[in-house]
N, C-alpha and C positions, 0 to 999 in steps of 0.2 A: 675728620675723614675727608669730605671734599663739600663742592658748593653744587654740583649737580650732581646725580645720578641720574645715568642714562641707562636704561632697561629696552632688551630689545636684541635686534637680529646681529652675530657676530659671524662674518663669513670671511673667507680664505680667498683673495683674488687674484688668479692669474690673467695677466694683462699684456695680451701682443698688440702691435703696433707698427706701422700702417696693415688695418686688414679692410681692404675695399671691396673683396669678393673671396668667397670661399671655392680651397680646390677641389677641382671634380674628383671623384670618388676613387680612391686608389692612386691620388697626385699628391706629390707635396708643394707646398709653397713657402718659399724662405718670405721673413718679416725682417724688420729692423732689431726691433727690443721684444723680450717676453723677459716679465718680472712677476716675484708674488709680492704682493702688499696684502696688508692688513683691511678688510673691509666690512659693510655691513653697517647700517645707520648706525649702531648703539657707538659699536668701535670706532667710526670717520668721526662723529661729533664727538666724543669723549677726546680724543685726540687732537683736534681740532681744538676745545676747549684748553686742553692744556699745552697747548703750543701757543695759545691767547693769555695763559698765564691764570685760567680758572682751573680748580683743582675739581676733578672728576671723577667719579666711581662709575660700574661698570658693572651691571646685572645680567645675566646670559647664561647661556650653554655652548659648551663645545663637548666634542668626543674624545676618545682616549686615541688619538693617533696623531701623526707626524704634524700635520694641518692645526691641531689643535695645540700643540707644544709651539707653534709658529706663533698663532696666535694670543697665546698667553706670555711668551716672551717679549713678543716685539710690543705688544701695550703695556705690558710692565717698563721696558725700555724707554717706553714714551712718556712717563709718568703718570700712568691711568693707576688707579687703584681698582686690584682686581679682585678683590674680597667679595664682590656679589657672583663671580663667574662659577658656575658647578662643571664637573665631567660626566655626560652621560655614564651613566654604570652599565649601559648595554653594549652592543657592538654598532650603534649610531656613530656616522662619522661627522667629522665637524662639516659645516656647511660651506659651499666652494662656489664659487663661479667661475666662468671662463669667459674673460670680457674681453669681447672684438674692437678696437678703436680703432675707427673710419679716420682718412688722413684730414677730414675734418675738425676732427674731434668727437664727433658724436658717436654713441658704444650703441653696440649690439649684446644681449648678454644669453649664456647658457648658466644655468643654475641647478643646483642641489639642495634641497631644502635642510638634508643632513637633522643634525641635533636642534638646530632652532625649530623643528618643527615638534619637537618633542617638549619644548619649555611649557610649563603648568605654573597653573596659582601656586600650588606648592612649593615650587620651586625659587618662589621671591623670599629672597633675606632683607629681613625688616630691619633689621640692624643697620644695613647699609642704605635703607631707603630714608630711616631717622636720620641719619649723619648729615645729610643734605636739605635745605631748605627747598629745592627744585627737585623735583620728577618729571625727565625727559622720555616720554614712551614712542620708541623707534623702530618703525617699519611690522606694525604690530600683525599686518596682514600674510606676511609670509612664517606667523607662529599660529598655524591652524589648531594648537594643544592650548592657545592663551587669547586669541580674539575673539571677541563677544561676550557671553556673559563673566567669563574667569577675568578679562581685563577689566571692564564696568567693576567688579566686586573690589579689585587690586585698587583701581582707581576711587570707589567710595572711601575704601579704608584709609588710602594716602589723604583724601582730602578731610577724614575725622583727624589725622595726624598733625594738619596744618600745613600740609605741602602745597607748593603751585605747580599746577602739572600742564605740561606742555605736551605737544603732540606732532610728531612727523611720519607722514603716512609714504607706502612706498609700493610701488605696480601691484595689483591684485589680477594675477594671471588668472584666479578661478574666477573673475568678475561678480563677487557678491558684493563688493565695495560697500555700501551704507547699509547693508541689511546686516551684516555683523558690525560696523562699525558704531551705529546710533547709539545702541547702551551706553558707550562710553563718551559720546560729548557731551552731557550737561556735566561732566566732573572735570571738562578741559577748560582752563584759563588762555590757553594760546596756542590754536591750530595751527599748522607750518605746512602745508601740502603743499605740492608742485603743483602748475597750473592744469597741467593734463590729469594727474590723480584728481584733484578738484571738480574737472568736469565730468568723469566718469563718479565720483561719490557723489557729485549732487544733480547732475542730467542735466545742467546748465551750461552755456556757451559763453556769457557776459562775467567778468570776474567780479564783477560787483554784486551780480545774482548769486553766482557761486557762495561768495562770503556771506551773503543773507542768507544761504541755507544753512550754513552751520550756525550763523547766528540765533537763528529761529530753532535751532534743536540744542539752545544753551550754552553753546562755545562764546566765550567772553570778548577774545580777539581774534580775528582770523589775519596771518600774512601768507599771501599768495608767491609763491616764486615763479616770477616769468622768464627766469633765463635771462637772455640776452634784452630783453625787455625792462629789467627792473623787478621790480618786486609793489606789491597793492597788499596794503594792512587796511583794515576796517575793524572798528570797535563798537559794541553794542550799543553804543551810546551816540553812533551816527558819525564819529569822526574818520575820516579818510587821509590815507596817506598814499602818494605815488611817488615813491622812493626810484631815482633813476640809476640807468646800471653804469657801471664804470666800463668803457669799450677796452678790450683788452682782445691778442691774437689767440684763440683758443687751441691749447694744444689735446688735450683730453676734460671731457667733461666728467669724467668720472668723480663722483663724490661731492660735488660742486652744491648741491641743493643740502647735503648734509653739515659743509662747509658754512653756510648760508642761515643754517641752524645753529649751529655755533655760536657765530657772529652775533647772531640776533640775542642768544642767550647769555654770552658775554657782557651785552647791553643791560640785559635784567638785572645782571649780577651785580653791575656797577651804578645800577638804579638810573639810568638814563630816560628818557621821555621815547616814544615809538618811534619818531621820526628818523632820532638818532641812533636807534638801535637798528632801524632798517637800514639807514645811509651804511653802518659800520658792517651788517653782513651782507650787504650789495658789494661792500670790499673784500670781502672773507672768499666769497662765493669766485671774485674775478681774479683773486691769487692763488687761488685751488687750480682754473684752469688752464693756468700757465707750465702747469709740471705734469708728468706721467703719473698716476696714481690717485688715488681719492683723498689722501690727504699730504702729498711730498709738498705741493706747492704753498699750504699753508704757511702767514711768516708771523712774527713777534706781535704781538700788542702792539709795542710801540710804531714797528714800520708799518703796522695794517693802519694804525692812527693816522701816521702822515698821507697815506692815499687815501681816506675815507676822508679828512679834514683839514688837511696839511698841517699836521703837528702830531709829535708823539705826547702829547699830555694826555687827552682825554680824559679831562677831569669831569666830571658830575656835575651835570647841570649848565654845560657848555654848551 
């Protein structure tokens, strides 16, 4: 069914650009573009994986509404297996975000948690989890019915089934951070937060100290996304990697972190070493920010290989 199962948030993104200021109350402002895109960490990462030639499953929840129809249809067209997605039996809407993209490419968000907030441990489709060797948890801070002990229990069960577990966080507007994440960390093989999220989770300012906090909580490998500064990877055995960025002109940074995660996971699927995984992930993130939307800019495996390594082969061990 797939090589990676992405469990997490599914969000319909209404993206506008450029929005450098909001209009006064009661006033109208014109922008160049407003588009509807699939979004949310699980969806973005799964689409990125599919674009890179990796079979991906999604586990999550949407509502019985037009946004839910859009998400399911769009993800299926992208080649993502949707067997793990359920539709909320009540009148909970599909999660949606209004994304305001500045001229610089930076974003601001207005978010409706919707069906993501109702996803629970009992919603996990274990047949889908068992169909892939890697379970990727994506955006659990925006899943209040799942984060904390329920998530830890799911990861404990997944680990007993032999799964490699990866984690990508998202901004926690509730401010609970480590309080709710800590129970899950002992089961995580690869934690892949952004530097801002890692700073809030750990309470540290230095990237090496941030990584060490994750390692002290049982994580085996930490990859911290630093945007234009590249990425920092550290292992429990003390190995460190500083992967340099690929300088590009950013149009829209939406989904760049999820694209990076898709690139890193692609490297894991191909059995690459951590440095090669991080370099490839940086290349995927660089392509992502060159187009409007969370996944539009992600290119094929061969094209990304040429950007990352100067060729399209990307053979394991090279």
